[in-house]
N, CA, C and O of each residue as an XYZ file, in Angstrom:
324
protein
N      -0.200     -9.808     11.493
C      -0.442    -10.246     10.116
C       0.768    -10.320      9.445
O       1.602     -9.434      9.633
N       1.019    -11.353      8.600
C       2.184    -11.719      7.923
C       1.986    -11.099      6.494
O       1.404    -11.753      5.628
N       2.478     -9.813      6.240
C       2.395     -9.171      4.922
C       3.599     -9.392      4.122
O       4.709     -9.514      4.641
N       3.393     -9.444      2.881
C       4.565     -9.613      1.843
C       4.543     -8.273      1.178
O       3.497     -7.676      0.921
N       5.799     -7.806      0.896
C       6.121     -6.396      0.174
C       5.315     -6.368     -1.131
O       4.607     -5.404     -1.424
N       5.449     -7.503     -1.942
C       4.788     -7.494     -3.268
C       3.335     -7.407     -3.114
O       2.696     -6.708     -3.900
N       2.765     -8.039     -2.194
C       1.341     -8.005     -2.079
C       0.857     -6.481     -1.681
O      -0.099     -5.931     -2.226
N       1.558     -5.960     -0.780
C       1.202     -4.504     -0.458
C       1.485     -3.610     -1.563
O       0.671     -2.718     -1.803
N       2.575     -3.736     -2.295
C       2.953     -3.089     -3.471
C       1.740     -2.992     -4.585
O       1.356     -1.957     -5.130
N       1.253     -4.269     -4.781
C       0.252     -4.472     -5.677
C      -1.076     -3.916     -5.336
O      -1.811     -3.501     -6.232
N      -1.455     -3.883     -3.976
C      -2.639     -3.275     -3.488
C      -2.587     -1.769     -3.669
O      -3.544     -1.123     -4.094
N      -1.285     -1.183     -3.285
C      -1.177      0.215     -3.424
C      -1.157      0.722     -4.878
O      -1.638      1.818     -5.165
N      -0.584     -0.107     -5.806
C      -0.577      0.239     -7.192
C      -1.955      0.475     -7.732
O      -2.231      1.492     -8.368
N      -2.812     -0.474     -7.473
C      -4.156     -0.590     -7.762
C      -5.056      0.695     -7.329
O      -6.012      1.152     -7.955
N      -4.560      1.119     -6.215
C      -5.210      2.386     -5.514
C      -4.538      3.660     -6.114
O      -5.059      4.747     -5.864
N      -3.454      3.604     -6.861
C      -2.850      4.794     -7.612
C      -1.658      5.288     -6.801
O      -1.289      6.460     -6.871
N      -1.063      4.385     -6.031
C       0.182      4.723     -5.208
C       1.294      3.790     -5.701
O       1.112      2.590     -5.908
N       2.385      4.388     -5.863
C       3.634      3.480     -6.225
C       4.478      3.438     -4.960
O       4.692      4.432     -4.266
N       4.961      2.172     -4.700
C       5.783      1.913     -3.563
C       7.088      1.441     -4.004
O       7.119      0.654     -4.950
N       8.303      1.862     -3.377
C       9.463      1.205     -3.671
C      10.184      0.964     -2.163
O       9.694      1.381     -1.114
N      11.322      0.281     -2.257
C      11.918      0.027     -1.120
C      13.578      0.211     -1.456
O      14.116     -0.080     -2.524
N      14.217      0.757     -0.284
C      15.634      0.842     -0.381
C      16.048      0.507      1.061
O      15.747      1.199      2.033
N      16.781     -0.645      1.100
C      17.243     -1.233      2.422
C      15.875     -1.556      3.119
O      15.015     -2.250      2.578
N      15.745     -1.000      4.351
C      14.651     -1.319      5.145
C      13.409     -0.309      5.156
O      12.380     -0.432      5.820
N      13.763      0.775      4.217
C      12.815      1.908      4.217
C      11.908      1.816      3.030
O      12.427      1.773      1.914
N      10.650      1.785      3.151
C       9.641      1.836      2.177
C       9.249      3.245      1.745
O       9.017      4.075      2.624
N       9.154      3.592      0.406
C       8.823      4.955      0.044
C       7.410      4.729     -0.906
O       7.298      3.931     -1.836
N       6.513      5.542     -0.460
C       5.231      5.580     -1.134
C       5.092      7.024     -1.549
O       5.581      7.952     -0.906
N       4.308      7.176     -2.804
C       4.054      8.355     -3.370
C       2.961      8.133     -4.480
O       2.678      7.014     -4.906
N       2.397      9.253     -4.894
C       1.376      9.116     -6.063
C       2.215      8.877     -7.383
O       3.381      9.253     -7.504
N       1.508      8.222     -8.345
C       2.303      8.170     -9.565
C       2.653      9.563    -10.011
O       1.864     10.496     -9.858
N       3.813      9.699    -10.549
C       4.408     11.034    -10.955
C       4.438     12.086     -9.870
O       4.581     13.276    -10.149
N       4.298     11.631     -8.589
C       4.341     12.568     -7.417
C       5.856     13.102     -7.299
O       6.864     12.479     -7.630
N       5.789     14.334     -6.779
C       7.041     15.003     -6.448
C       7.583     14.500     -5.151
O       6.895     13.843     -4.370
N       8.860     14.827     -4.931
C       9.363     14.414     -3.594
C       8.692     14.956     -2.315
O       8.751     14.381     -1.228
N       8.071     16.076     -2.540
C       7.385     16.711     -1.379
C       6.116     16.034     -0.955
O       5.585     16.313      0.120
N       5.599     15.103     -1.829
C       4.437     14.227     -1.457
C       4.897     12.854     -1.170
O       4.043     11.999     -0.932
N       6.131     12.550     -1.166
C       6.569     11.190     -0.758
C       6.575     10.956      0.584
O       6.793     11.857      1.393
N       6.330      9.697      0.930
C       6.245      9.351      2.480
C       7.116      8.038      2.763
O       6.909      6.997      2.139
N       8.070      8.153      3.713
C       9.002      7.169      4.075
C       8.699      6.449      5.320
O       8.291      7.137      6.255
N       8.835      5.117      5.502
C       8.586      4.521      6.550
C       9.335      3.113      6.649
O       9.539      2.503      5.599
N       9.738      2.590      7.820
C      10.290      1.198      7.697
C       9.288      0.128      7.966
O       9.635     -1.052      7.921
N       7.961      0.507      8.267
C       6.875     -0.319      8.476
C       6.123     -0.597      7.337
O       5.601      0.327      6.713
N       5.990     -1.873      6.956
C       5.178     -2.277      5.887
C       3.574     -1.969      6.096
O       2.829     -1.508      5.230
N       3.241     -2.298      7.332
C       1.871     -1.910      7.669
C       1.604     -0.411      7.473
O       0.652     -0.004      6.806
N       2.544      0.442      8.122
C       2.342      1.792      8.009
C       2.373      2.290      6.442
O       1.680      3.246      6.092
N       3.091      1.689      5.661
C       3.062      2.077      4.282
C       1.708      1.733      3.683
O       1.143      2.509      2.913
N       1.250      0.691      4.003
C      -0.141      0.298      3.491
C      -1.263      1.208      3.939
O      -2.092      1.639      3.137
N      -1.281      1.502      5.257
C      -2.213      2.291      5.842
C      -2.084      3.851      5.298
O      -3.100      4.442      4.931
N      -0.961      4.400      5.269
C      -0.697      5.745      4.674
C      -0.950      5.652      3.219
O      -1.613      6.555      2.709
N      -0.551      4.772      2.549
C      -0.772      4.651      0.990
C      -2.391      4.745      0.768
O      -2.909      5.650      0.113
N      -3.047      3.798      1.335
C      -4.531      3.776      1.075
C      -5.145      5.100      1.573
O      -6.092      5.511      0.903
N      -4.773      5.821      2.613
C      -5.063      7.039      2.946
C      -4.784      8.178      1.978
O      -5.575      9.093      1.752
N      -3.704      8.050      1.483
C      -3.279      8.959      0.372
C      -4.162      8.789     -0.855
O      -4.545      9.790     -1.460
N      -4.465      7.696     -1.207
C      -5.342      7.429     -2.247
C      -6.806      7.689     -2.027
O      -7.626      7.587     -2.939
N      -7.119      8.032     -0.776
C      -8.663      8.298     -0.508
C      -9.319      6.995     -0.337
O     -10.548      6.939     -0.291
N      -8.552      5.890     -0.233
C      -9.129      4.612     -0.115
C      -9.262      4.132      1.388
O      -9.737      3.033      1.676
N      -8.865      4.924      2.200
C      -8.762      4.493      3.701
C     -10.298      4.082      4.074
O     -11.242      4.797      3.736
N     -10.439      3.054      4.688
C     -11.743      2.513      5.095
C     -12.627      1.873      3.988
O     -13.696      1.345      4.292
N     -12.194      1.916      2.732
C     -12.905      1.323      1.697
C     -12.625     -0.109      1.469
O     -13.430     -0.888      0.958
N     -11.436     -0.412      1.879
C     -10.828     -1.796      1.740
C     -10.950     -2.426      3.225
O     -10.423     -1.890      4.199
N     -11.621     -3.492      3.286
C     -11.664     -4.041      4.778
C     -10.414     -4.756      4.926
O      -9.907     -5.436      4.035
N      -9.867     -4.553      6.253
C      -8.647     -5.180      6.593
C      -8.675     -6.705      6.447
O      -7.660     -7.344      6.168
N      -9.824     -7.237      6.637
C     -10.058     -8.590      6.501
C      -9.705     -9.184      5.168
O      -9.084    -10.238      5.032
N     -10.146     -8.430      4.204
C      -9.871     -8.768      2.707
C      -8.417     -8.775      2.477
O      -7.921     -9.727      1.876
N      -7.690     -7.804      2.896
C      -6.195     -7.750      2.803
C      -5.581     -8.958      3.488
O      -4.679     -9.581      2.929
N      -6.024     -9.292      4.632
C      -5.423    -10.406      5.382
C      -5.617    -11.705      4.678
O      -4.723    -12.550      4.664
N      -6.768    -11.880      4.093
C      -7.186    -13.069      3.288
C      -6.339    -13.097      2.073
O      -5.851    -14.184      1.760
N      -6.086    -12.010      1.314
C      -5.186    -12.074      0.189
C      -3.728    -12.343      0.522
O      -3.018    -12.987     -0.251
N      -3.223    -11.785      1.820
C      -2.012    -12.088      2.248
C      -1.712    -13.539      2.511
O      -0.601    -14.011      2.270
N      -2.628    -14.189      2.966
C      -2.576    -15.562      3.391
C      -2.591    -16.513      1.970
O      -1.824    -17.469      1.862
N      -3.372    -16.206      1.097
C      -3.528    -17.062      0.035
C      -2.760    -16.556     -1.126
O      -2.644    -17.317     -2.087
N      -2.227    -15.396     -1.176
C      -1.424    -14.825     -2.159
C      -2.172    -14.244     -3.371
O      -1.583    -13.910     -4.398
N      -3.493    -14.141     -3.198
C      -4.503    -13.668     -4.168
C      -4.626    -12.174     -3.797
O      -4.829    -11.785     -2.647
N      -4.485    -11.366     -4.880
C      -4.541     -9.971     -4.602
C      -5.986     -9.463     -4.562
O      -6.885    -10.006     -5.205
N      -6.143     -8.525     -3.871
C      -7.386     -7.772     -3.702
C      -7.316     -6.453     -4.445
O      -6.200     -6.041     -4.763
N      -8.386     -5.756     -4.750
C      -8.312     -4.548     -5.584
C      -8.796     -3.433     -4.381
O      -9.702     -3.663     -3.579
N      -8.064     -2.285     -4.427
C      -8.483     -1.267     -3.561
C      -9.378     -0.338     -4.390
O      -8.990      0.167     -5.443
N     -10.721     -0.115     -3.811
C     -11.570      0.624     -4.544
C     -11.459      2.191     -4.243
O     -11.419      2.622     -3.091
N     -11.417      2.947     -5.299
C     -11.407      4.421     -5.138
C     -12.768      4.915     -5.532
O     -13.367      4.459     -6.506
N     -13.229      5.832     -4.776
C     -14.451      6.598     -5.067
C     -15.681      6.012     -4.679
O     -16.741      6.602     -4.893
């Protein structure tokens, strides 16, 4: 799957997770989260998966919906609750 950083960042933001990047390392955390809840990974796919799990949204957004948005550039919303 060809994912774009900005697309993943937008999906996670809608789920309540903030994502940043320094070099090749992606950092995800809750909004206003402390360092002890931050997660670091070089993998964009891992950042997406872990971020949705952190938000409690794992399994609520079908991977096919994300794949379609990554190909078209149209964002999808991650549903919580």
